[in-house]
C-alpha positions as a Markdown table, in Angstrom:
| # | Residue | x | y | z |
|---|---|---|---|---|
| 1 | Met | 28.4 | 28.5 | 11.0 |
| 2 | Gly | 29.5 | 24.9 | 11.5 |
| 3 | Arg | 26.8 | 22.4 | 11.0 |
| 4 | Arg | 24.5 | 25.0 | 9.5 |
| 5 | Gly | 26.9 | 25.9 | 6.8 |
| 6 | Ser | 27.4 | 22.2 | 5.7 |
| 7 | His | 23.7 | 21.8 | 5.2 |
| 8 | Thr | 22.9 | 25.1 | 3.4 |
| 9 | Asp | 25.7 | 24.4 | 1.0 |
| 10 | Gln | 24.3 | 21.3 | -0.3 |
| 11 | Gly | 21.3 | 22.7 | -2.0 |
| 12 | Gly | 19.2 | 20.3 | -4.0 |
| 13 | Pro | 15.4 | 19.4 | -3.6 |
| 14 | Ile | 15.7 | 19.3 | 0.3 |
| 15 | Ser | 16.2 | 23.0 | 0.7 |
| 16 | Thr | 13.2 | 23.7 | -1.4 |
| 17 | Glu | 10.8 | 21.6 | 0.7 |
| 18 | Thr | 12.2 | 22.4 | 4.2 |
| 19 | Arg | 13.9 | 25.6 | 5.0 |
| 20 | Ile | 16.8 | 25.2 | 7.5 |
| 21 | Asn | 19.1 | 27.5 | 9.2 |
| 22 | Asp | 20.2 | 30.6 | 7.2 |
| 23 | Arg | 17.5 | 29.8 | 4.5 |
| 24 | Ile | 15.0 | 30.9 | 7.1 |
| 25 | Arg | 14.4 | 34.5 | 6.2 |
| 26 | Val | 12.0 | 35.9 | 8.7 |
| 27 | Pro | 12.6 | 38.4 | 11.6 |
| 28 | Glu | 11.5 | 36.0 | 14.2 |
| 29 | Val | 10.2 | 32.6 | 14.9 |
| 30 | Arg | 8.3 | 30.6 | 17.4 |
| 31 | Leu | 11.1 | 28.2 | 18.8 |
| 32 | Val | 10.8 | 24.7 | 19.9 |
| 33 | Gly | 13.7 | 23.1 | 21.7 |
| 34 | Pro | 15.3 | 19.7 | 20.7 |
| 35 | Asn | 13.1 | 17.7 | 23.3 |
| 36 | Gly | 9.8 | 19.5 | 22.2 |
| 37 | Glu | 10.0 | 22.3 | 24.9 |
| 38 | Gln | 8.4 | 25.6 | 24.0 |
| 39 | Val | 11.1 | 28.3 | 24.0 |
| 40 | Gly | 8.7 | 31.1 | 22.7 |
| 41 | Ile | 8.9 | 33.7 | 20.0 |
| 42 | Val | 12.6 | 34.7 | 19.6 |
| 43 | Arg | 14.5 | 36.8 | 17.0 |
| 44 | Ile | 15.9 | 34.7 | 14.2 |
| 45 | Glu | 19.5 | 35.7 | 15.0 |
| 46 | Asp | 18.9 | 34.4 | 18.6 |
| 47 | Ala | 17.4 | 31.1 | 17.2 |
| 48 | Leu | 20.3 | 30.6 | 14.9 |
| 49 | Arg | 22.8 | 31.2 | 17.7 |
| 50 | Leu | 21.1 | 28.7 | 20.0 |
| 51 | Ala | 21.2 | 26.1 | 17.2 |
| 52 | Gln | 24.9 | 26.8 | 16.7 |
| 53 | Glu | 25.7 | 26.5 | 20.4 |
| 54 | Ala | 23.8 | 23.2 | 20.6 |
| 55 | Asp | 25.5 | 21.9 | 17.4 |
| 56 | Leu | 22.0 | 21.3 | 15.9 |
| 57 | Asp | 20.1 | 22.7 | 12.9 |
| 58 | Leu | 17.2 | 25.3 | 13.0 |
| 59 | Val | 14.5 | 23.6 | 11.0 |
| 60 | Glu | 11.2 | 25.3 | 9.9 |
| 61 | Val | 8.4 | 22.8 | 10.9 |
| 62 | Ala | 5.4 | 25.0 | 10.4 |
| 63 | Pro | 6.0 | 27.6 | 7.7 |
| 64 | Gln | 2.4 | 28.8 | 7.5 |
| 65 | Ala | 2.2 | 29.8 | 11.1 |
| 66 | Arg | 2.7 | 33.4 | 12.1 |
| 67 | Pro | 5.4 | 33.7 | 13.1 |
| 68 | Pro | 6.8 | 30.4 | 11.6 |
| 69 | Val | 7.4 | 27.6 | 14.0 |
| 70 | Cys | 11.0 | 26.2 | 14.0 |
| 71 | Lys | 12.6 | 23.4 | 15.9 |
| 72 | Leu | 16.2 | 22.7 | 17.1 |
| 73 | Met | 17.1 | 19.2 | 15.7 |
| 74 | Asp | 19.8 | 17.2 | 13.9 |
| 75 | Phe | 18.2 | 17.6 | 10.4 |
| 76 | Gly | 20.5 | 14.8 | 8.9 |
| 77 | Lys | 19.4 | 12.3 | 11.5 |
| 78 | Phe | 15.7 | 13.5 | 11.1 |
| 79 | Lys | 15.9 | 12.9 | 7.4 |
| 80 | Tyr | 17.5 | 9.5 | 7.8 |
| 81 | Glu | 14.8 | 8.3 | 10.3 |
| 82 | Ser | 12.0 | 9.7 | 8.1 |
| 83 | Ala | 13.4 | 7.8 | 5.1 |
| 84 | Gln | 13.6 | 4.7 | 7.1 |
| 85 | Lys | 10.0 | 5.0 | 8.3 |
| 86 | Ala | 8.7 | 5.7 | 4.8 |
| 87 | Arg | 10.5 | 2.4 | 3.5 |
| 88 | Glu | 9.1 | 0.5 | 6.3 |
| 89 | Ser | 5.6 | 1.8 | 5.6 |
| 90 | Arg | 5.9 | 0.8 | 1.9 |
| 91 | Arg | 7.2 | -2.6 | 2.9 |
| 92 | Asn | 4.2 | -3.2 | 5.1 |
| 93 | Gln | 1.7 | -2.2 | 2.5 |
| 94 | Val | -0.2 | -5.1 | 0.9 |
| 95 | Leu | -0.7 | -4.7 | -2.9 |
| 96 | Thr | -4.3 | -5.8 | -3.6 |
| 97 | Val | -4.3 | -7.7 | -7.0 |
| 98 | Ile | -7.7 | -9.0 | -8.5 |
| 99 | Lys | -7.3 | -12.1 | -10.4 |
| 100 | Glu | -10.1 | -13.6 | -12.6 |
| 101 | Gln | -11.3 | -17.0 | -13.1 |
| 102 | Lys | -13.9 | -17.9 | -15.7 |
| 103 | Leu | -16.3 | -20.9 | -15.5 |
| 104 | Arg | -19.2 | -22.4 | -17.6 |
| 105 | Pro | -22.4 | -23.3 | -15.7 |
| 106 | Lys | -22.3 | -26.9 | -17.0 |
| 107 | Ile | -18.6 | -27.4 | -16.0 |
| 108 | Asp | -17.5 | -31.0 | -15.7 |
| 109 | Ser | -15.8 | -32.2 | -12.5 |
| 110 | His | -12.3 | -32.3 | -14.0 |
| 111 | Asp | -12.4 | -28.7 | -15.3 |
| 112 | Tyr | -14.0 | -27.6 | -11.9 |
| 113 | Glu | -11.2 | -29.0 | -9.9 |
| 114 | Thr | -8.7 | -27.2 | -12.2 |
| 115 | Lys | -10.4 | -24.0 | -11.8 |
| 116 | Lys | -10.7 | -24.3 | -8.0 |
| 117 | Arg | -7.0 | -25.1 | -7.7 |
| 118 | Asn | -6.5 | -21.7 | -9.6 |
| 119 | Val | -8.7 | -20.0 | -7.1 |
| 120 | Val | -7.0 | -21.6 | -4.2 |
| 121 | Arg | -3.6 | -20.5 | -5.4 |
| 122 | Phe | -4.7 | -16.9 | -6.1 |
| 123 | Leu | -6.1 | -16.7 | -2.6 |
| 124 | Glu | -3.0 | -18.2 | -1.0 |
| 125 | His | -1.0 | -15.6 | -2.7 |
| 126 | Gly | -3.2 | -12.9 | -0.9 |
| 127 | Asn | -5.0 | -12.0 | -4.2 |
| 128 | Lys | -8.7 | -11.2 | -4.6 |
| 129 | Val | -10.5 | -13.4 | -7.2 |
| 130 | Lys | -13.3 | -12.2 | -9.5 |
| 131 | Val | -15.2 | -15.5 | -10.6 |
| 132 | Thr | -17.2 | -15.2 | -13.6 |
| 133 | Ile | -19.8 | -17.7 | -14.7 |
| 134 | Met | -20.3 | -17.2 | -18.6 |
| 135 | Phe | -23.8 | -18.1 | -19.9 |
| 136 | Arg | -24.4 | -18.9 | -23.5 |
| 137 | Gly | -27.7 | -19.5 | -25.5 |
| 138 | Arg | -30.3 | -21.1 | -23.4 |
| 139 | Glu | -28.1 | -21.2 | -20.4 |
| 140 | Gln | -29.2 | -17.7 | -19.7 |
| 141 | Ser | -32.6 | -19.0 | -18.7 |
| 142 | Arg | -30.9 | -21.0 | -15.9 |
| 143 | Pro | -29.3 | -18.5 | -13.7 |
| 144 | Glu | -29.7 | -20.8 | -10.8 |
| 145 | Leu | -27.0 | -23.1 | -12.2 |
| 146 | Gly | -24.4 | -20.4 | -12.1 |
| 147 | Phe | -25.6 | -19.3 | -8.6 |
| 148 | Arg | -25.2 | -22.9 | -7.2 |
| 149 | Leu | -21.8 | -23.3 | -8.8 |
| 150 | Leu | -20.6 | -20.1 | -7.2 |
| 151 | Gln | -22.0 | -21.1 | -3.8 |
| 152 | Arg | -20.2 | -24.5 | -4.2 |
| 153 | Leu | -16.8 | -22.7 | -5.0 |
| 154 | Ala | -17.1 | -20.4 | -2.1 |
| 155 | Glu | -17.7 | -23.2 | 0.4 |
| 156 | Asp | -14.8 | -25.3 | -1.2 |
| 157 | Val | -12.4 | -22.3 | -0.6 |
| 158 | Gln | -13.9 | -20.9 | 2.7 |
| 159 | Glu | -10.9 | -21.8 | 4.7 |
| 160 | Leu | -8.7 | -19.4 | 2.5 |
| 161 | Gly | -11.3 | -16.8 | 1.5 |
| 162 | Phe | -14.7 | -15.3 | 1.9 |
| 163 | Val | -17.3 | -13.8 | -0.4 |
| 164 | Glu | -16.6 | -10.1 | -0.5 |
| 165 | Ser | -19.2 | -9.4 | -3.3 |
| 166 | Ser | -22.2 | -11.7 | -3.6 |
| 167 | Ala | -23.1 | -13.4 | -6.9 |
| 168 | Lys | -24.9 | -11.0 | -9.3 |
| 169 | Gln | -26.1 | -11.0 | -12.8 |
| 170 | Asp | -24.1 | -8.8 | -15.2 |
| 171 | Gly | -25.5 | -9.2 | -18.7 |
| 172 | Arg | -24.6 | -12.7 | -19.9 |
| 173 | Asn | -22.4 | -13.3 | -16.9 |
| 174 | Met | -22.7 | -13.8 | -13.2 |
| 175 | Ile | -19.9 | -12.4 | -11.0 |
| 176 | Met | -18.8 | -13.1 | -7.5 |
| 177 | Val | -15.7 | -11.6 | -5.7 |
| 178 | Leu | -13.7 | -13.8 | -3.2 |
| 179 | Ala | -11.1 | -12.2 | -0.9 |
| 180 | Pro | -8.5 | -13.8 | 1.2 |
| 181 | His | -8.9 | -13.9 | 4.9 |
| 182 | Lys | -6.7 | -11.5 | 6.7 |
| 183 | Asn | -5.2 | -14.1 | 8.8 |
| 184 | Val | -3.9 | -16.1 | 5.8 |
| 185 | Lys | -0.3 | -15.4 | 5.3 |
| 186 | Pro | 0.4 | -15.0 | 1.5 |
| 187 | Lys | 2.6 | -17.7 | 0.0 |
| 188 | Pro | 5.6 | -16.6 | -2.1 |
| 189 | Lys | 5.2 | -16.6 | -5.8 |
| 190 | Ala | 5.8 | -19.7 | -7.8 |
| 191 | Thr | 9.4 | -20.6 | -8.7 |
| 192 | Ala | 10.6 | -21.2 | -12.1 |
| 193 | Ala | 10.3 | -24.9 | -11.7 |
| 194 | Ser | 6.7 | -24.8 | -10.6 |
| 195 | Ala | 5.9 | -22.3 | -13.4 |
| 196 | Asn | 6.8 | -25.0 | -15.9 |
| 197 | Ser | 4.4 | -27.5 | -14.3 |
| 198 | Asp | 1.1 | -28.5 | -16.1 |
| 199 | Glu | -1.0 | -26.0 | -14.2 |
| 200 | Pro | -2.2 | -22.8 | -16.0 |
| 201 | Ser | -0.4 | -19.6 | -15.1 |
| 202 | Glu | -1.9 | -17.2 | -12.7 |
| 203 | Ser | -2.7 | -14.6 | -15.4 |
| 204 | Ser | -4.7 | -17.0 | -17.3 |
| 205 | Thr | -8.6 | -16.6 | -17.5 |
| 206 | Glu | -9.4 | -19.9 | -19.3 |
| 207 | Glu | -12.8 | -20.4 | -20.6 |
């Protein structure tokens, strides 16, 4: 049956997901034309004849309906366009990665600048950053040190990110989560040359 025969002979996963042409085994269907026009309920033989005359496929689009809804379309073209849309959708999805940066409440200025650069780099790459202040010994009685440090960091990177989760105590640690602004375009990942620089790697969570 021309086009219908070429599709039904292919078999494979497609035929088990969407029934087309001779695989539609019901006495009648609710037929929709190629431009979305409602043809009405017709016998399956008539629907298949119309598909052949138009050099199109009869595709079951609503199998649960009574009778099932079928549409006249170029099934190969439809599959190709659907795959293109799915690929485009995946390409536009932003994978959210949460990096972690650990600091001590009494960090010196040099170490702070290093940690801040790490946070800046993470945000520039479009990643969220979990910033953890680690208290030890008597430091646990001075939570305000950690709070002030987190506030300082948030202010220093405010052009790139914002505080998504405010500072809160979690056992011996104090945690804050920074997220990149939506209007910040993520930078490409570091090249091999920059990876060999003296900066720590992104995956590190130095103490």
